[in-house]
PASEBA-1860 file (N, C-alpha, C; in nm, 3 decimals):
! residues 176
1> XXXXXXXX> -0.881/-4.207/-1.550/-0.781/-4.107/-1.554/-0.840/-3.982/-1.579 ~ -0.903/-3.936/-1.645/-1.001/-3.824/-1.695/-1.038/-3.748/-1.565 ~ -1.090/-3.806/-1.490/-1.104/-3.723/-1.332/-1.003/-3.672/-1.272 ~ -0.856/-3.741/-1.291/-0.784/-3.709/-1.230/-0.719/-3.579/-1.325 ~ -0.744/-3.577/-1.441/-0.685/-3.451/-1.509/-0.786/-3.367/-1.493 ~ -0.904/-3.379/-1.509/-1.005/-3.290/-1.435/-0.977/-3.190/-1.308 ~ -0.936/-3.297/-1.209/-0.913/-3.256/-1.061/-0.765/-3.161/-1.088 ~ -0.688/-3.180/-1.187/-0.544/-3.128/-1.190/-0.563/-3.000/-1.211
9> XXXXXXXX> -0.659/-3.007/-1.342/-0.652/-2.851/-1.390/-0.733/-2.784/-1.311 ~ -0.854/-2.818/-1.243/-0.899/-2.756/-1.149/-0.843/-2.733/-1.028 ~ -0.764/-2.754/-0.963/-0.605/-2.739/-0.871/-0.547/-2.620/-0.930 ~ -0.470/-2.663/-1.032/-0.412/-2.521/-1.116/-0.488/-2.406/-1.133 ~ -0.562/-2.382/-1.148/-0.660/-2.307/-1.194/-0.677/-2.224/-1.053 ~ -0.728/-2.297/-0.955/-0.739/-2.238/-0.803/-0.627/-2.172/-0.753 ~ -0.524/-2.265/-0.784/-0.376/-2.198/-0.722/-0.357/-2.110/-0.795 ~ -0.363/-2.044/-0.947/-0.347/-1.976/-0.990/-0.365/-1.831/-0.972
17> XXXXXXXX> -0.518/-1.872/-0.955/-0.599/-1.749/-0.890/-0.541/-1.715/-0.772 ~ -0.530/-1.778/-0.638/-0.532/-1.699/-0.501/-0.361/-1.673/-0.533 ~ -0.276/-1.732/-0.617/-0.130/-1.670/-0.628/-0.140/-1.557/-0.669 ~ -0.282/-1.497/-0.779/-0.256/-1.362/-0.830/-0.306/-1.279/-0.726 ~ -0.365/-1.332/-0.669/-0.457/-1.202/-0.578/-0.395/-1.102/-0.543 ~ -0.390/-1.002/-0.493/-0.322/-0.873/-0.427/-0.393/-0.839/-0.317 ~ -0.299/-0.862/-0.170/-0.386/-0.792/-0.061/-0.369/-0.644/-0.053 ~ -0.464/-0.611/0.016/-0.447/-0.461/0.037/-0.369/-0.450/0.122
25> XXXXXXXX> -0.315/-0.307/0.087/-0.213/-0.231/0.134/-0.245/-0.091/0.155 ~ -0.202/-0.039/0.274/-0.242/0.071/0.319/-0.092/0.147/0.308 ~ -0.099/0.282/0.295/0.023/0.357/0.340/0.041/0.465/0.463 ~ 0.108/0.422/0.565/0.054/0.523/0.691/0.191/0.572/0.738 ~ 0.183/0.720/0.802/0.266/0.777/0.840/0.321/0.714/0.956 ~ 0.470/0.718/0.999/0.530/0.671/1.110/0.495/0.790/1.245 ~ 0.442/0.681/1.311/0.358/0.770/1.437/0.480/0.834/1.539 ~ 0.588/0.756/1.551/0.693/0.805/1.665/0.781/0.939/1.579
33> XXXXXXXX> 0.730/0.954/1.450/0.809/1.115/1.449/0.757/1.246/1.484 ~ 0.818/1.325/1.479/0.755/1.467/1.521/0.680/1.542/1.441 ~ 0.565/1.591/1.468/0.444/1.643/1.439/0.484/1.769/1.298 ~ 0.638/1.847/1.310/0.695/1.924/1.198/0.749/1.855/1.085 ~ 0.783/1.724/1.130/0.822/1.672/0.988/0.724/1.579/0.947 ~ 0.629/1.547/0.988/0.472/1.454/0.938/0.410/1.580/0.866 ~ 0.408/1.715/0.932/0.363/1.804/0.847/0.434/1.838/0.710 ~ 0.532/1.804/0.694/0.611/1.855/0.552/0.549/1.699/0.453
41> XXXXXXXX> 0.554/1.589/0.534/0.515/1.519/0.416/0.384/1.501/0.426 ~ 0.304/1.526/0.483/0.120/1.567/0.446/0.141/1.673/0.355 ~ 0.195/1.811/0.371/0.172/1.937/0.229/0.253/1.829/0.114 ~ 0.345/1.753/0.109/0.399/1.705/0.010/0.268/1.611/-0.032 ~ 0.217/1.506/0.009/0.144/1.473/-0.037/-0.004/1.506/-0.127 ~ -0.072/1.616/0.003/-0.137/1.702/-0.078/-0.118/1.758/-0.201 ~ -0.029/1.809/-0.208/0.018/1.886/-0.301/0.077/1.793/-0.428 ~ 0.095/1.683/-0.402/0.121/1.608/-0.526/0.023/1.502/-0.584
49> XXXXXXXX> -0.097/1.545/-0.521/-0.205/1.443/-0.613/-0.292/1.399/-0.522 ~ -0.264/1.337/-0.386/-0.373/1.310/-0.298/-0.480/1.374/-0.295 ~ -0.583/1.309/-0.245/-0.705/1.339/-0.245/-0.718/1.398/-0.081 ~ -0.722/1.554/-0.046/-0.725/1.528/0.088/-0.845/1.632/0.142 ~ -0.919/1.640/0.058/-1.068/1.655/0.115/-1.114/1.627/0.210 ~ -1.101/1.481/0.245/-1.186/1.426/0.340/-1.104/1.468/0.479 ~ -0.961/1.508/0.493/-0.911/1.552/0.597/-0.945/1.735/0.638 ~ -1.012/1.793/0.546/-1.037/1.940/0.523/-1.167/1.928/0.683
57> XXXXXXXX> -1.191/2.052/0.750/-1.283/2.043/0.830/-1.381/2.040/0.794 ~ -1.493/1.951/0.850/-1.650/1.935/0.833/-1.634/1.780/0.733 ~ -1.502/1.722/0.728/-1.457/1.621/0.638/-1.473/1.507/0.690 ~ -1.518/1.340/0.655/-1.540/1.229/0.672/-1.382/1.197/0.759 ~ -1.303/1.253/0.754/-1.150/1.233/0.803/-1.116/1.336/0.887 ~ -1.184/1.413/0.891/-1.095/1.538/0.990/-1.091/1.505/1.105 ~ -1.164/1.444/1.205/-1.117/1.389/1.313/-1.071/1.232/1.320 ~ -0.956/1.259/1.386/-0.907/1.295/1.500/-0.833/1.405/1.429
65> XXXXXXXX> -0.855/1.541/1.500/-0.782/1.669/1.405/-0.603/1.666/1.424 ~ -0.541/1.593/1.392/-0.422/1.579/1.420/-0.306/1.526/1.331 ~ -0.196/1.612/1.312/-0.111/1.626/1.214/-0.084/1.461/1.199 ~ -0.073/1.349/1.261/-0.041/1.263/1.258/-0.147/1.145/1.175 ~ -0.308/1.174/1.211/-0.374/1.126/1.112/-0.427/1.161/0.988 ~ -0.397/1.299/0.957/-0.416/1.373/0.859/-0.301/1.320/0.779 ~ -0.197/1.309/0.821/-0.088/1.274/0.719/-0.086/1.105/0.680 ~ -0.183/1.042/0.769/-0.151/0.901/0.739/-0.274/0.904/0.633
73> XXXXXXXX> -0.404/0.997/0.634/-0.500/0.964/0.547/-0.402/0.993/0.383 ~ -0.324/1.109/0.395/-0.301/1.192/0.262/-0.192/1.070/0.224 ~ -0.091/1.020/0.234/-0.023/0.977/0.195/-0.053/0.822/0.171 ~ -0.140/0.763/0.199/-0.251/0.636/0.170/-0.281/0.701/0.040 ~ -0.355/0.812/0.024/-0.444/0.849/-0.094/-0.339/0.863/-0.178 ~ -0.246/0.893/-0.175/-0.141/0.949/-0.274/-0.059/0.780/-0.325 ~ -0.076/0.729/-0.250/-0.029/0.568/-0.242/-0.074/0.511/-0.371 ~ -0.235/0.522/-0.285/-0.341/0.429/-0.374/-0.351/0.514/-0.492
81> XXXXXXXX> -0.369/0.618/-0.474/-0.371/0.686/-0.665/-0.263/0.659/-0.736 ~ -0.115/0.618/-0.703/-0.012/0.587/-0.800/-0.005/0.423/-0.804 ~ -0.121/0.340/-0.745/-0.132/0.220/-0.813/-0.046/0.111/-0.700 ~ -0.045/0.167/-0.566/0.060/0.076/-0.474/0.164/0.063/-0.514 ~ 0.237/0.162/-0.582/0.353/0.157/-0.594/0.480/0.165/-0.494 ~ 0.557/0.063/-0.470/0.596/0.100/-0.297/0.653/0.202/-0.290 ~ 0.735/0.290/-0.388/0.814/0.404/-0.389/0.716/0.527/-0.359 ~ 0.583/0.496/-0.381/0.488/0.617/-0.348/0.455/0.601/-0.190
89> XXXXXXXX> 0.505/0.513/-0.135/0.530/0.502/-0.004/0.608/0.530/0.102 ~ 0.753/0.594/0.016/0.861/0.619/0.090/0.870/0.764/0.137 ~ 0.792/0.855/0.095/0.852/0.981/0.165/0.947/1.012/0.269 ~ 1.099/0.959/0.189/1.169/0.974/0.298/1.196/0.920/0.447 ~ 1.105/0.817/0.406/1.104/0.750/0.537/1.048/0.764/0.631 ~ 0.970/0.860/0.606/0.842/0.930/0.715/0.688/0.865/0.690 ~ 0.712/0.783/0.591/0.536/0.672/0.589/0.638/0.532/0.550 ~ 0.544/0.434/0.595/0.570/0.280/0.554/0.378/0.215/0.488
97> XXXXXXXX> 0.443/0.116/0.453/0.282/0.008/0.391/0.293/-0.078/0.525 ~ 0.124/-0.053/0.540/0.076/-0.166/0.613/-0.025/-0.256/0.588 ~ -0.029/-0.357/0.652/-0.106/-0.451/0.580/-0.257/-0.418/0.695 ~ -0.250/-0.341/0.781/-0.377/-0.345/0.896/-0.468/-0.223/0.828 ~ -0.560/-0.255/0.802/-0.629/-0.113/0.741/-0.676/0.006/0.843 ~ -0.639/0.105/0.833/-0.627/0.217/0.896/-0.749/0.258/0.938 ~ -0.861/0.243/0.863/-0.997/0.280/0.907/-1.046/0.287/1.034 ~ -1.081/0.415/1.026/-1.166/0.409/1.172/-1.286/0.505/1.206
105> XXXXXXXX> -1.360/0.508/1.242/-1.504/0.589/1.291/-1.532/0.661/1.184 ~ -1.578/0.586/1.093/-1.651/0.651/0.993/-1.521/0.688/0.856 ~ -1.402/0.723/0.861/-1.329/0.743/0.804/-1.239/0.631/0.708 ~ -1.301/0.582/0.604/-1.254/0.511/0.525/-1.105/0.474/0.437 ~ -1.029/0.488/0.447/-0.895/0.472/0.380/-0.924/0.427/0.257 ~ -0.891/0.437/0.127/-0.923/0.376/0.045/-0.762/0.288/0.021 ~ -0.836/0.139/-0.043/-0.743/0.016/-0.048/-0.708/-0.017/-0.183 ~ -0.752/0.037/-0.306/-0.733/0.064/-0.425/-0.708/0.146/-0.467
113> XXXXXXXX> -0.655/0.194/-0.605/-0.682/0.294/-0.677/-0.774/0.361/-0.756 ~ -0.876/0.244/-0.748/-0.991/0.289/-0.840/-1.064/0.350/-0.698 ~ -1.070/0.317/-0.576/-1.144/0.350/-0.464/-1.083/0.525/-0.427 ~ -0.941/0.540/-0.460/-0.891/0.653/-0.423/-0.915/0.756/-0.534 ~ -0.992/0.688/-0.648/-1.048/0.824/-0.774/-0.926/0.806/-0.846 ~ -0.978/0.906/-0.929/-0.875/0.968/-1.023/-0.747/1.111/-0.992 ~ -0.605/1.063/-0.984/-0.511/1.153/-0.985/-0.535/1.341/-0.980 ~ -0.494/1.371/-0.889/-0.502/1.517/-0.905/-0.396/1.542/-0.962
121> XXXXXXXX> -0.354/1.690/-0.896/-0.206/1.729/-1.005/-0.098/1.635/-1.002 ~ -0.053/1.524/-0.944/0.043/1.438/-0.945/0.022/1.373/-1.089 ~ -0.076/1.352/-1.153/-0.061/1.284/-1.288/-0.109/1.145/-1.242 ~ -0.116/1.069/-1.157/-0.146/0.944/-1.113/-0.002/0.857/-1.163 ~ 0.126/0.921/-1.155/0.228/0.875/-1.142/0.321/0.926/-1.060 ~ 0.459/0.857/-1.061/0.538/0.905/-0.985/0.652/0.976/-1.054 ~ 0.696/0.959/-1.141/0.825/1.010/-1.190/0.981/1.037/-1.148 ~ 0.979/0.948/-1.037/1.105/0.949/-0.992/1.099/1.034/-0.860
129> XXXXXXXX> 1.009/1.094/-0.802/1.013/1.162/-0.677/0.948/1.110/-0.570 ~ 0.997/1.032/-0.480/1.008/0.948/-0.392/0.991/1.041/-0.244 ~ 1.052/1.128/-0.249/1.062/1.211/-0.098/1.036/1.344/-0.128 ~ 0.966/1.394/0.003/0.923/1.531/-0.021/1.083/1.631/-0.011 ~ 1.066/1.744/-0.133/1.169/1.794/-0.152/1.240/1.850/-0.013 ~ 1.122/1.918/0.057/1.173/1.977/0.187/1.232/1.912/0.274 ~ 1.217/1.770/0.283/1.284/1.692/0.377/1.407/1.659/0.334 ~ 1.451/1.671/0.183/1.600/1.607/0.186/1.636/1.465/0.184
137> XXXXXXXX> 1.774/1.455/0.208/1.863/1.340/0.252/1.797/1.301/0.420 ~ 1.812/1.195/0.436/1.806/1.225/0.544/1.792/1.080/0.606 ~ 1.813/1.023/0.753/1.864/0.914/0.769/1.735/0.777/0.779 ~ 1.620/0.847/0.721/1.527/0.793/0.711/1.468/0.702/0.574 ~ 1.588/0.798/0.482/1.577/0.758/0.346/1.694/0.708/0.309 ~ 1.747/0.549/0.379/1.874/0.502/0.341/1.831/0.386/0.266 ~ 1.873/0.376/0.180/1.807/0.241/0.052/1.868/0.159/0.069 ~ 1.965/0.138/0.161/2.072/-0.015/0.207/1.958/-0.094/0.281
145> XXXXXXXX> 1.848/-0.035/0.351/1.768/-0.114/0.389/1.638/-0.124/0.370 ~ 1.625/-0.057/0.240/1.507/-0.066/0.142/1.388/-0.151/0.179 ~ 1.417/-0.322/0.209/1.341/-0.435/0.234/1.276/-0.439/0.317 ~ 1.334/-0.360/0.446/1.240/-0.335/0.553/1.141/-0.206/0.550 ~ 1.110/-0.130/0.456/1.033/-0.070/0.440/0.915/-0.138/0.375 ~ 0.911/-0.234/0.323/0.836/-0.313/0.254/0.791/-0.423/0.285 ~ 0.726/-0.472/0.434/0.709/-0.580/0.461/0.585/-0.627/0.451 ~ 0.502/-0.567/0.430/0.390/-0.597/0.391/0.392/-0.673/0.237
153> XXXXXXXX> 0.430/-0.620/0.146/0.482/-0.661/0.000/0.554/-0.752/0.029 ~ 0.678/-0.797/0.066/0.730/-0.904/0.082/0.632/-1.050/0.166 ~ 0.573/-1.020/0.226/0.433/-1.124/0.286/0.368/-1.137/0.209 ~ 0.285/-1.084/0.165/0.203/-1.114/0.050/0.269/-1.175/-0.067 ~ 0.390/-1.191/-0.105/0.437/-1.232/-0.201/0.502/-1.420/-0.157 ~ 0.542/-1.373/-0.040/0.592/-1.512/0.019/0.457/-1.596/0.029 ~ 0.328/-1.534/0.094/0.229/-1.642/0.122/0.166/-1.683/-0.035 ~ 0.125/-1.570/-0.172/0.122/-1.642/-0.256/0.198/-1.770/-0.350
161> XXXXXXXX> 0.320/-1.740/-0.265/0.425/-1.886/-0.337/0.420/-1.976/-0.286 ~ 0.397/-1.981/-0.127/0.331/-2.077/-0.070/0.196/-2.147/-0.114 ~ 0.098/-2.087/-0.123/-0.036/-2.120/-0.168/-0.022/-2.195/-0.302 ~ 0.086/-2.135/-0.378/0.082/-2.198/-0.524/0.190/-2.338/-0.506 ~ 0.286/-2.315/-0.433/0.343/-2.440/-0.400/0.241/-2.571/-0.312 ~ 0.191/-2.501/-0.232/0.093/-2.625/-0.176/-0.018/-2.690/-0.262 ~ -0.045/-2.613/-0.379/-0.138/-2.663/-0.463/-0.093/-2.767/-0.609 ~ 0.054/-2.659/-0.603/0.123/-2.716/-0.719/0.158/-2.923/-0.661
169> XXXXXXXX> 0.219/-2.879/-0.522/0.233/-3.050/-0.450/0.108/-3.127/-0.452 ~ -0.011/-3.082/-0.418/-0.144/-3.160/-0.419/-0.173/-3.231/-0.549 ~ -0.184/-3.143/-0.671/-0.195/-3.158/-0.792/-0.093/-3.260/-0.810 ~ 0.055/-3.281/-0.792/0.110/-3.358/-0.821/0.101/-3.535/-0.774 ~ 0.031/-3.460/-0.611/-0.033/-3.607/-0.576/-0.133/-3.675/-0.614 ~ -0.210/-3.614/-0.677/-0.332/-3.671/-0.730/-0.334/-3.705/-0.889 ~ -0.218/-3.643/-0.941/-0.213/-3.669/-1.057/-0.103/-3.789/-1.075 ~ -0.056/-3.849/-0.962/-0.022/-3.985/-0.976/-0.060/-4.109/-0.985
END
């Protein structure tokens, strides 16, 4: 019986560890939007505390030199510096959370708050502002469909719950 109890404790510890793991997420700009809209988002993120030095000329993430690429790097930096708070990736609907790492060609997108460094002028917190003021209300900022804005976060939560449920059932089976 002691061996079953030991296995049960071990399984529950593994399940709790796996369920508590967070999966990296990145914030990226919506590529179907026009450059002038994304430029406003880029300006807001860089002015709000994102580390935009890598997208300056001669920076590691300058190429490709496009508004879309620079916008994604900036909003991701802002998102990471705000602890992956889902509200830090709204930007009036011009950005979204992705489970796919957008890093490419030597440009590494930070995936954690510590990798993104300390916050700049934004202070590292959101303070209730999740949309660039220049964009104002828009059809992209409709909170009635907020669940579709965070598919990666919902998928990660469901995965953790499934892992925990599987290990719990296995533990019950071995304990019986």
